[in-house]
MARFI-742730 format. One record per residue (C-alpha): residue number from 0; residue in three letters; chain; x, z, y. Coordinates in nm, 2 decimals. Example, Ala and Ser with C-alpha at 12.3 -4.5 7.8 and 13.67 -1.06 7.14 Angstrom:
residues 2
<site num="0" residu="ALA" chaine="A" u="1.23" w="0.78" v="-0.45"/>
<site num="1" residu="SER" chaine="A" u="1.37" w="0.71" v="-0.11"/>
END
This chain:
residues 256
<site num="0" residu="MET" chaine="A" u="-2.09" w="6.00" v="-6.89"/>
<site num="1" residu="ALA" chaine="A" u="-2.19" w="6.20" v="-7.20"/>
<site num="2" residu="GLU" chaine="A" u="-2.02" w="6.54" v="-7.26"/>
<site num="3" residu="GLY" chaine="A" u="-1.77" w="6.55" v="-7.54"/>
<site num="4" residu="ARG" chaine="A" u="-1.83" w="6.76" v="-7.86"/>
<site num="5" residu="VAL" chaine="A" u="-1.77" w="7.13" v="-7.87"/>
<site num="6" residu="VAL" chaine="A" u="-1.46" w="7.18" v="-8.09"/>
<site num="7" residu="VAL" chaine="A" u="-1.36" w="7.53" v="-8.21"/>
<site num="8" residu="VAL" chaine="A" u="-0.99" w="7.55" v="-8.30"/>
<site num="9" residu="THR" chaine="A" u="-0.87" w="7.88" v="-8.46"/>
<site num="10" residu="GLY" chaine="A" u="-0.52" w="8.01" v="-8.40"/>
<site num="11" residu="ALA" chaine="A" u="-0.48" w="7.78" v="-8.10"/>
<site num="12" residu="SER" chaine="A" u="-0.24" w="7.99" v="-7.89"/>
<site num="13" residu="ARG" chaine="A" u="0.07" w="7.80" v="-8.01"/>
<site num="14" residu="GLY" chaine="A" u="0.23" w="7.55" v="-8.24"/>
<site num="15" residu="ILE" chaine="A" u="0.00" w="7.32" v="-8.45"/>
<site num="16" residu="GLY" chaine="A" u="-0.32" w="7.49" v="-8.33"/>
<site num="17" residu="ARG" chaine="A" u="-0.22" w="7.43" v="-7.96"/>
<site num="18" residu="ALA" chaine="A" u="-0.14" w="7.06" v="-8.04"/>
<site num="19" residu="ILE" chaine="A" u="-0.48" w="7.02" v="-8.21"/>
<site num="20" residu="ALA" chaine="A" u="-0.66" w="7.17" v="-7.92"/>
<site num="21" residu="LEU" chaine="A" u="-0.48" w="6.94" v="-7.68"/>
<site num="22" residu="GLY" chaine="A" u="-0.55" w="6.64" v="-7.90"/>
<site num="23" residu="PHE" chaine="A" u="-0.93" w="6.70" v="-7.89"/>
<site num="24" residu="ALA" chaine="A" u="-0.92" w="6.76" v="-7.52"/>
<site num="25" residu="GLN" chaine="A" u="-0.75" w="6.42" v="-7.47"/>
<site num="26" residu="GLU" chaine="A" u="-1.05" w="6.27" v="-7.66"/>
<site num="27" residu="GLY" chaine="A" u="-1.28" w="6.42" v="-7.40"/>
<site num="28" residu="ASP" chaine="A" u="-1.41" w="6.71" v="-7.61"/>
<site num="29" residu="ARG" chaine="A" u="-1.48" w="7.06" v="-7.50"/>
<site num="30" residu="VAL" chaine="A" u="-1.23" w="7.29" v="-7.67"/>
<site num="31" residu="ILE" chaine="A" u="-1.27" w="7.65" v="-7.78"/>
<site num="32" residu="VAL" chaine="A" u="-0.92" w="7.81" v="-7.79"/>
<site num="33" residu="ASN" chaine="A" u="-0.94" w="8.09" v="-8.04"/>
<site num="34" residu="TYR" chaine="A" u="-0.66" w="8.35" v="-8.06"/>
<site num="35" residu="ARG" chaine="A" u="-0.62" w="8.70" v="-8.21"/>
<site num="36" residu="VAL" chaine="A" u="-0.36" w="8.88" v="-8.00"/>
<site num="37" residu="ASP" chaine="A" u="-0.15" w="8.62" v="-7.81"/>
<site num="38" residu="GLN" chaine="A" u="-0.36" w="8.59" v="-7.49"/>
<site num="39" residu="ALA" chaine="A" u="-0.07" w="8.45" v="-7.29"/>
<site num="40" residu="GLY" chaine="A" u="-0.02" w="8.18" v="-7.54"/>
<site num="41" residu="ALA" chaine="A" u="-0.39" w="8.09" v="-7.54"/>
<site num="42" residu="GLU" chaine="A" u="-0.38" w="8.08" v="-7.16"/>
<site num="43" residu="GLU" chaine="A" u="-0.09" w="7.83" v="-7.18"/>
<site num="44" residu="THR" chaine="A" u="-0.29" w="7.62" v="-7.42"/>
<site num="45" residu="ARG" chaine="A" u="-0.58" w="7.62" v="-7.17"/>
<site num="46" residu="ARG" chaine="A" u="-0.34" w="7.53" v="-6.89"/>
<site num="47" residu="LEU" chaine="A" u="-0.21" w="7.23" v="-7.08"/>
<site num="48" residu="ILE" chaine="A" u="-0.56" w="7.12" v="-7.15"/>
<site num="49" residu="ARG" chaine="A" u="-0.66" w="7.14" v="-6.79"/>
<site num="50" residu="ASN" chaine="A" u="-0.35" w="6.94" v="-6.70"/>
<site num="51" residu="VAL" chaine="A" u="-0.49" w="6.64" v="-6.89"/>
<site num="52" residu="GLY" chaine="A" u="-0.83" w="6.68" v="-6.73"/>
<site num="53" residu="GLY" chaine="A" u="-0.99" w="6.87" v="-7.02"/>
<site num="54" residu="ARG" chaine="A" u="-1.20" w="7.17" v="-7.05"/>
<site num="55" residu="ALA" chaine="A" u="-1.13" w="7.48" v="-7.25"/>
<site num="56" residu="TRP" chaine="A" u="-1.27" w="7.83" v="-7.32"/>
<site num="57" residu="LEU" chaine="A" u="-1.07" w="8.12" v="-7.46"/>
<site num="58" residu="VAL" chaine="A" u="-1.23" w="8.33" v="-7.72"/>
<site num="59" residu="GLN" chaine="A" u="-1.05" w="8.63" v="-7.88"/>
<site num="60" residu="ALA" chaine="A" u="-1.15" w="8.69" v="-8.24"/>
<site num="61" residu="ASP" chaine="A" u="-0.97" w="8.80" v="-8.56"/>
<site num="62" residu="ILE" chaine="A" u="-1.06" w="8.54" v="-8.82"/>
<site num="63" residu="GLY" chaine="A" u="-0.98" w="8.80" v="-9.09"/>
<site num="64" residu="GLN" chaine="A" u="-1.29" w="8.99" v="-8.97"/>
<site num="65" residu="PRO" chaine="A" u="-1.60" w="8.78" v="-9.05"/>
<site num="66" residu="GLU" chaine="A" u="-1.83" w="8.97" v="-8.81"/>
<site num="67" residu="GLU" chaine="A" u="-1.59" w="8.88" v="-8.52"/>
<site num="68" residu="SER" chaine="A" u="-1.61" w="8.51" v="-8.64"/>
<site num="69" residu="ARG" chaine="A" u="-1.99" w="8.51" v="-8.65"/>
<site num="70" residu="GLN" chaine="A" u="-2.00" w="8.66" v="-8.30"/>
<site num="71" residu="MET" chaine="A" u="-1.76" w="8.40" v="-8.17"/>
<site num="72" residu="ILE" chaine="A" u="-1.98" w="8.11" v="-8.30"/>
<site num="73" residu="SER" chaine="A" u="-2.29" w="8.27" v="-8.16"/>
<site num="74" residu="TRP" chaine="A" u="-2.13" w="8.30" v="-7.82"/>
<site num="75" residu="VAL" chaine="A" u="-2.00" w="7.95" v="-7.83"/>
<site num="76" residu="GLU" chaine="A" u="-2.34" w="7.81" v="-7.93"/>
<site num="77" residu="SER" chaine="A" u="-2.52" w="8.00" v="-7.65"/>
<site num="78" residu="GLN" chaine="A" u="-2.27" w="7.97" v="-7.37"/>
<site num="79" residu="VAL" chaine="A" u="-2.09" w="7.64" v="-7.43"/>
<site num="80" residu="GLY" chaine="A" u="-2.30" w="7.42" v="-7.66"/>
<site num="81" residu="PRO" chaine="A" u="-2.36" w="7.33" v="-8.02"/>
<site num="82" residu="VAL" chaine="A" u="-2.04" w="7.33" v="-8.23"/>
<site num="83" residu="GLY" chaine="A" u="-1.96" w="6.97" v="-8.35"/>
<site num="84" residu="VAL" chaine="A" u="-1.62" w="7.04" v="-8.50"/>
<site num="85" residu="LEU" chaine="A" u="-1.45" w="7.34" v="-8.66"/>
<site num="86" residu="VAL" chaine="A" u="-1.08" w="7.34" v="-8.72"/>
<site num="87" residu="ASN" chaine="A" u="-0.96" w="7.62" v="-8.94"/>
<site num="88" residu="ASN" chaine="A" u="-0.60" w="7.65" v="-8.84"/>
<site num="89" residu="ALA" chaine="A" u="-0.54" w="8.03" v="-8.81"/>
<site num="90" residu="ALA" chaine="A" u="-0.32" w="8.16" v="-9.09"/>
<site num="91" residu="ALA" chaine="A" u="-0.14" w="8.47" v="-9.20"/>
<site num="92" residu="PHE" chaine="A" u="0.21" w="8.44" v="-9.35"/>
<site num="93" residu="ASP" chaine="A" u="0.40" w="8.64" v="-9.60"/>
<site num="94" residu="ARG" chaine="A" u="0.76" w="8.57" v="-9.70"/>
<site num="95" residu="SER" chaine="A" u="0.81" w="8.83" v="-9.96"/>
<site num="96" residu="PHE" chaine="A" u="0.97" w="8.77" v="-10.30"/>
<site num="97" residu="PHE" chaine="A" u="0.70" w="8.77" v="-10.57"/>
<site num="98" residu="LEU" chaine="A" u="0.81" w="9.11" v="-10.72"/>
<site num="99" residu="ASP" chaine="A" u="0.80" w="9.27" v="-10.38"/>
<site num="100" residu="VAL" chaine="A" u="0.46" w="9.15" v="-10.25"/>
<site num="101" residu="ALA" chaine="A" u="0.27" w="9.45" v="-10.12"/>
<site num="102" residu="GLU" chaine="A" u="-0.11" w="9.48" v="-10.17"/>
<site num="103" residu="GLU" chaine="A" u="-0.16" w="9.51" v="-9.80"/>
<site num="104" residu="ALA" chaine="A" u="0.03" w="9.18" v="-9.73"/>
<site num="105" residu="PHE" chaine="A" u="-0.16" w="9.01" v="-10.01"/>
<site num="106" residu="ASP" chaine="A" u="-0.50" w="9.13" v="-9.88"/>
<site num="107" residu="ARG" chaine="A" u="-0.42" w="9.04" v="-9.52"/>
<site num="108" residu="SER" chaine="A" u="-0.32" w="8.68" v="-9.62"/>
<site num="109" residu="PHE" chaine="A" u="-0.64" w="8.63" v="-9.82"/>
<site num="110" residu="ALA" chaine="A" u="-0.85" w="8.80" v="-9.55"/>
<site num="111" residu="VAL" chaine="A" u="-0.75" w="8.54" v="-9.29"/>
<site num="112" residu="ASN" chaine="A" u="-0.65" w="8.23" v="-9.49"/>
<site num="113" residu="VAL" chaine="A" u="-0.94" w="8.23" v="-9.75"/>
<site num="114" residu="ARG" chaine="A" u="-1.21" w="8.49" v="-9.69"/>
<site num="115" residu="GLY" chaine="A" u="-1.21" w="8.45" v="-9.31"/>
<site num="116" residu="LEU" chaine="A" u="-1.20" w="8.07" v="-9.33"/>
<site num="117" residu="PHE" chaine="A" u="-1.49" w="8.08" v="-9.58"/>
<site num="118" residu="PHE" chaine="A" u="-1.72" w="8.29" v="-9.37"/>
<site num="119" residu="LEU" chaine="A" u="-1.64" w="8.13" v="-9.04"/>
<site num="120" residu="SER" chaine="A" u="-1.71" w="7.79" v="-9.20"/>
<site num="121" residu="GLN" chaine="A" u="-2.03" w="7.93" v="-9.34"/>
<site num="122" residu="ALA" chaine="A" u="-2.15" w="8.06" v="-9.00"/>
<site num="123" residu="THR" chaine="A" u="-2.06" w="7.73" v="-8.83"/>
<site num="124" residu="ALA" chaine="A" u="-2.21" w="7.51" v="-9.10"/>
<site num="125" residu="GLN" chaine="A" u="-2.54" w="7.70" v="-9.09"/>
<site num="126" residu="LYS" chaine="A" u="-2.57" w="7.58" v="-8.73"/>
<site num="127" residu="MET" chaine="A" u="-2.45" w="7.23" v="-8.80"/>
<site num="128" residu="ALA" chaine="A" u="-2.69" w="7.20" v="-9.09"/>
<site num="129" residu="GLU" chaine="A" u="-2.98" w="7.25" v="-8.85"/>
<site num="130" residu="ARG" chaine="A" u="-2.86" w="6.94" v="-8.66"/>
<site num="131" residu="LYS" chaine="A" u="-2.76" w="6.74" v="-8.97"/>
<site num="132" residu="SER" chaine="A" u="-2.42" w="6.67" v="-8.81"/>
<site num="133" residu="GLY" chaine="A" u="-2.08" w="6.82" v="-8.80"/>
<site num="134" residu="ALA" chaine="A" u="-1.72" w="6.81" v="-8.92"/>
<site num="135" residu="ILE" chaine="A" u="-1.49" w="7.08" v="-9.06"/>
<site num="136" residu="VAL" chaine="A" u="-1.12" w="7.03" v="-9.10"/>
<site num="137" residu="ASN" chaine="A" u="-0.92" w="7.29" v="-9.28"/>
<site num="138" residu="LEU" chaine="A" u="-0.54" w="7.33" v="-9.25"/>
<site num="139" residu="SER" chaine="A" u="-0.38" w="7.35" v="-9.59"/>
<site num="140" residu="SER" chaine="A" u="-0.01" w="7.29" v="-9.66"/>
<site num="141" residu="ILE" chaine="A" u="0.20" w="7.09" v="-9.90"/>
<site num="142" residu="LEU" chaine="A" u="0.29" w="7.43" v="-10.04"/>
<site num="143" residu="ALA" chaine="A" u="-0.04" w="7.42" v="-10.22"/>
<site num="144" residu="GLN" chaine="A" u="0.11" w="7.14" v="-10.43"/>
<site num="145" residu="GLU" chaine="A" u="0.49" w="7.20" v="-10.40"/>
<site num="146" residu="GLY" chaine="A" u="0.61" w="7.55" v="-10.49"/>
<site num="147" residu="VAL" chaine="A" u="0.89" w="7.71" v="-10.30"/>
<site num="148" residu="PRO" chaine="A" u="1.05" w="8.06" v="-10.33"/>
<site num="149" residu="TYR" chaine="A" u="0.94" w="8.35" v="-10.12"/>
<site num="150" residu="ARG" chaine="A" u="0.60" w="8.20" v="-10.05"/>
<site num="151" residu="THR" chaine="A" u="0.38" w="8.30" v="-10.35"/>
<site num="152" residu="VAL" chaine="A" u="0.10" w="8.45" v="-10.15"/>
<site num="153" residu="TYR" chaine="A" u="0.09" w="8.18" v="-9.89"/>
<site num="154" residu="CYS" chaine="A" u="0.10" w="7.91" v="-10.16"/>
<site num="155" residu="THR" chaine="A" u="-0.19" w="8.07" v="-10.35"/>
<site num="156" residu="THR" chaine="A" u="-0.41" w="8.09" v="-10.04"/>
<site num="157" residu="LYS" chaine="A" u="-0.34" w="7.73" v="-9.95"/>
<site num="158" residu="GLY" chaine="A" u="-0.43" w="7.62" v="-10.31"/>
<site num="159" residu="ALA" chaine="A" u="-0.76" w="7.81" v="-10.26"/>
<site num="160" residu="ILE" chaine="A" u="-0.82" w="7.62" v="-9.94"/>
<site num="161" residu="GLU" chaine="A" u="-0.79" w="7.28" v="-10.10"/>
<site num="162" residu="SER" chaine="A" u="-1.03" w="7.38" v="-10.38"/>
<site num="163" residu="LEU" chaine="A" u="-1.27" w="7.52" v="-10.13"/>
<site num="164" residu="THR" chaine="A" u="-1.25" w="7.20" v="-9.92"/>
<site num="165" residu="ARG" chaine="A" u="-1.37" w="6.99" v="-10.21"/>
<site num="166" residu="ALA" chaine="A" u="-1.64" w="7.23" v="-10.31"/>
<site num="167" residu="MET" chaine="A" u="-1.77" w="7.27" v="-9.95"/>
<site num="168" residu="ALA" chaine="A" u="-1.78" w="6.89" v="-9.90"/>
<site num="169" residu="LEU" chaine="A" u="-2.01" w="6.86" v="-10.20"/>
<site num="170" residu="ASP" chaine="A" u="-2.24" w="7.14" v="-10.10"/>
<site num="171" residu="LEU" chaine="A" u="-2.26" w="7.02" v="-9.74"/>
<site num="172" residu="ALA" chaine="A" u="-2.28" w="6.64" v="-9.78"/>
<site num="173" residu="ASP" chaine="A" u="-2.66" w="6.61" v="-9.77"/>
<site num="174" residu="ARG" chaine="A" u="-2.66" w="6.84" v="-9.46"/>
<site num="175" residu="GLY" chaine="A" u="-2.46" w="6.57" v="-9.27"/>
<site num="176" residu="ILE" chaine="A" u="-2.14" w="6.78" v="-9.26"/>
<site num="177" residu="ARG" chaine="A" u="-1.81" w="6.64" v="-9.36"/>
<site num="178" residu="VAL" chaine="A" u="-1.53" w="6.87" v="-9.48"/>
<site num="179" residu="ASN" chaine="A" u="-1.17" w="6.76" v="-9.52"/>
<site num="180" residu="ALA" chaine="A" u="-0.82" w="6.92" v="-9.50"/>
<site num="181" residu="VAL" chaine="A" u="-0.48" w="6.83" v="-9.37"/>
<site num="182" residu="ALA" chaine="A" u="-0.17" w="6.95" v="-9.55"/>
<site num="183" residu="PRO" chaine="A" u="0.13" w="6.96" v="-9.32"/>
<site num="184" residu="GLY" chaine="A" u="0.48" w="6.92" v="-9.45"/>
<site num="185" residu="PHE" chaine="A" u="0.78" w="7.07" v="-9.26"/>
<site num="186" residu="ILE" chaine="A" u="0.66" w="7.08" v="-8.90"/>
<site num="187" residu="ASP" chaine="A" u="0.90" w="7.19" v="-8.62"/>
<site num="188" residu="THR" chaine="A" u="0.73" w="7.51" v="-8.49"/>
<site num="189" residu="GLU" chaine="A" u="0.84" w="7.86" v="-8.41"/>
<site num="190" residu="THR" chaine="A" u="0.69" w="7.98" v="-8.73"/>
<site num="191" residu="LEU" chaine="A" u="0.89" w="7.73" v="-8.94"/>
<site num="192" residu="ARG" chaine="A" u="1.22" w="7.81" v="-8.77"/>
<site num="193" residu="SER" chaine="A" u="1.17" w="8.18" v="-8.79"/>
<site num="194" residu="GLY" chaine="A" u="1.14" w="8.16" v="-9.17"/>
<site num="195" residu="LEU" chaine="A" u="1.44" w="7.94" v="-9.23"/>
<site num="196" residu="PRO" chaine="A" u="1.80" w="8.05" v="-9.27"/>
<site num="197" residu="GLY" chaine="A" u="1.95" w="7.83" v="-9.01"/>
<site num="198" residu="ASP" chaine="A" u="2.02" w="7.48" v="-8.87"/>
<site num="199" residu="ASP" chaine="A" u="2.20" w="7.37" v="-9.18"/>
<site num="200" residu="PHE" chaine="A" u="1.89" w="7.43" v="-9.38"/>
<site num="201" residu="LEU" chaine="A" u="1.68" w="7.23" v="-9.13"/>
<site num="202" residu="ARG" chaine="A" u="1.92" w="6.94" v="-9.16"/>
<site num="203" residu="ARG" chaine="A" u="1.88" w="6.96" v="-9.54"/>
<site num="204" residu="VAL" chaine="A" u="1.50" w="6.95" v="-9.49"/>
<site num="205" residu="GLU" chaine="A" u="1.53" w="6.64" v="-9.27"/>
<site num="206" residu="PHE" chaine="A" u="1.76" w="6.47" v="-9.53"/>
<site num="207" residu="TYR" chaine="A" u="1.51" w="6.55" v="-9.81"/>
<site num="208" residu="THR" chaine="A" u="1.22" w="6.40" v="-9.61"/>
<site num="209" residu="PRO" chaine="A" u="1.19" w="6.03" v="-9.67"/>
<site num="210" residu="LEU" chaine="A" u="1.11" w="5.96" v="-9.30"/>
<site num="211" residu="ASP" chaine="A" u="1.43" w="6.15" v="-9.21"/>
<site num="212" residu="ARG" chaine="A" u="1.29" w="6.40" v="-8.96"/>
<site num="213" residu="LEU" chaine="A" u="1.08" w="6.71" v="-8.92"/>
<site num="214" residu="GLY" chaine="A" u="0.72" w="6.66" v="-8.83"/>
<site num="215" residu="GLN" chaine="A" u="0.59" w="6.75" v="-8.49"/>
<site num="216" residu="PRO" chaine="A" u="0.27" w="6.94" v="-8.42"/>
<site num="217" residu="ALA" chaine="A" u="0.13" w="6.63" v="-8.26"/>
<site num="218" residu="ASP" chaine="A" u="0.16" w="6.45" v="-8.59"/>
<site num="219" residu="ILE" chaine="A" u="-0.08" w="6.70" v="-8.74"/>
<site num="220" residu="ALA" chaine="A" u="-0.31" w="6.69" v="-8.44"/>
<site num="221" residu="GLU" chaine="A" u="-0.35" w="6.31" v="-8.48"/>
<site num="222" residu="ALA" chaine="A" u="-0.46" w="6.35" v="-8.84"/>
<site num="223" residu="VAL" chaine="A" u="-0.70" w="6.63" v="-8.76"/>
<site num="224" residu="VAL" chaine="A" u="-0.86" w="6.45" v="-8.47"/>
<site num="225" residu="PHE" chaine="A" u="-0.90" w="6.14" v="-8.69"/>
<site num="226" residu="LEU" chaine="A" u="-1.07" w="6.32" v="-8.98"/>
<site num="227" residu="ALA" chaine="A" u="-1.31" w="6.48" v="-8.73"/>
<site num="228" residu="SER" chaine="A" u="-1.40" w="6.15" v="-8.57"/>
<site num="229" residu="GLU" chaine="A" u="-1.65" w="5.88" v="-8.65"/>
<site num="230" residu="ARG" chaine="A" u="-1.36" w="5.66" v="-8.76"/>
<site num="231" residu="ALA" chaine="A" u="-1.35" w="5.88" v="-9.07"/>
<site num="232" residu="ALA" chaine="A" u="-1.73" w="5.88" v="-9.12"/>
<site num="233" residu="PHE" chaine="A" u="-1.70" w="5.79" v="-9.49"/>
<site num="234" residu="ILE" chaine="A" u="-1.43" w="6.04" v="-9.57"/>
<site num="235" residu="THR" chaine="A" u="-1.52" w="6.39" v="-9.71"/>
<site num="236" residu="GLY" chaine="A" u="-1.37" w="6.63" v="-9.96"/>
<site num="237" residu="GLN" chaine="A" u="-1.02" w="6.49" v="-9.92"/>
<site num="238" residu="VAL" chaine="A" u="-0.68" w="6.65" v="-9.85"/>
<site num="239" residu="LEU" chaine="A" u="-0.45" w="6.43" v="-9.63"/>
<site num="240" residu="ASN" chaine="A" u="-0.08" w="6.51" v="-9.67"/>
<site num="241" residu="VAL" chaine="A" u="0.11" w="6.47" v="-9.34"/>
<site num="242" residu="ASP" chaine="A" u="0.46" w="6.54" v="-9.47"/>
<site num="243" residu="GLY" chaine="A" u="0.69" w="6.24" v="-9.40"/>
<site num="244" residu="GLY" chaine="A" u="0.66" w="6.14" v="-9.76"/>
<site num="245" residu="ILE" chaine="A" u="0.78" w="6.46" v="-9.93"/>
<site num="246" residu="THR" chaine="A" u="0.50" w="6.48" v="-10.18"/>
<site num="247" residu="ALA" chaine="A" u="0.56" w="6.11" v="-10.27"/>
<site num="248" residu="LYS" chaine="A" u="0.92" w="6.17" v="-10.34"/>
<site num="249" residu="GLU" chaine="A" u="1.08" w="6.07" v="-10.67"/>
<site num="250" residu="ALA" chaine="A" u="1.26" w="6.33" v="-10.88"/>
<site num="251" residu="GLY" chaine="A" u="1.63" w="6.36" v="-10.82"/>
<site num="252" residu="PRO" chaine="A" u="1.86" w="6.35" v="-10.52"/>
<site num="253" residu="LYS" chaine="A" u="1.81" w="6.10" v="-10.23"/>
<site num="254" residu="PRO" chaine="A" u="2.03" w="5.79" v="-10.26"/>
<site num="255" residu="GLU" chaine="A" u="2.33" w="5.78" v="-10.02"/>
END
């Protein structure tokens, strides 16, 4: 039986990243679980992967530091195998009001969400291009398209990711590399719950969502795994919204 692809998932120690890593493991792929500081969370991700018969390697690297990203890819290529899929999931968040955003928070968000993603993708694509094969999936957000208060920096970085996805796809098409993005809506994670004012707000979000529920990390994982697969062989340069219908919603209140 042929070995599965080598899949690098950044920020895979919890939440959506963990679900994505597990989703690829269930497809028979070899998964690189990247984390920055949460080693215990990364080890839990690896345990869950092993529970379904998968294989995983933990690699600590701060995606906001391009040299660490390049070292990670070099190690993976030499010790595990050629990278077939890169999933750029790691992200920095800032919940400051626009007038209060500090330069340090702005710079950190762009360092991870845009600059880090750019140079990690570049290092990985350089290897993929030699083989004329590969898939890169970026994690955006519906907040690239739908503004909300107290998220100006985050919204800006996700907008940049969507533009970068399209431009990368064009540059890399003749190298055999497909590039797409998934834009999650409101997904039930620790990160989401820590940034919301309470259960009443969550119920309002569910009511506002046409499918009447919060998304689950596995919903995003299914979309990412699909876009990285041969089933999506003719898809590149696209942003797939996985949001329960929020971005398709008509103006005005939901009918009773």
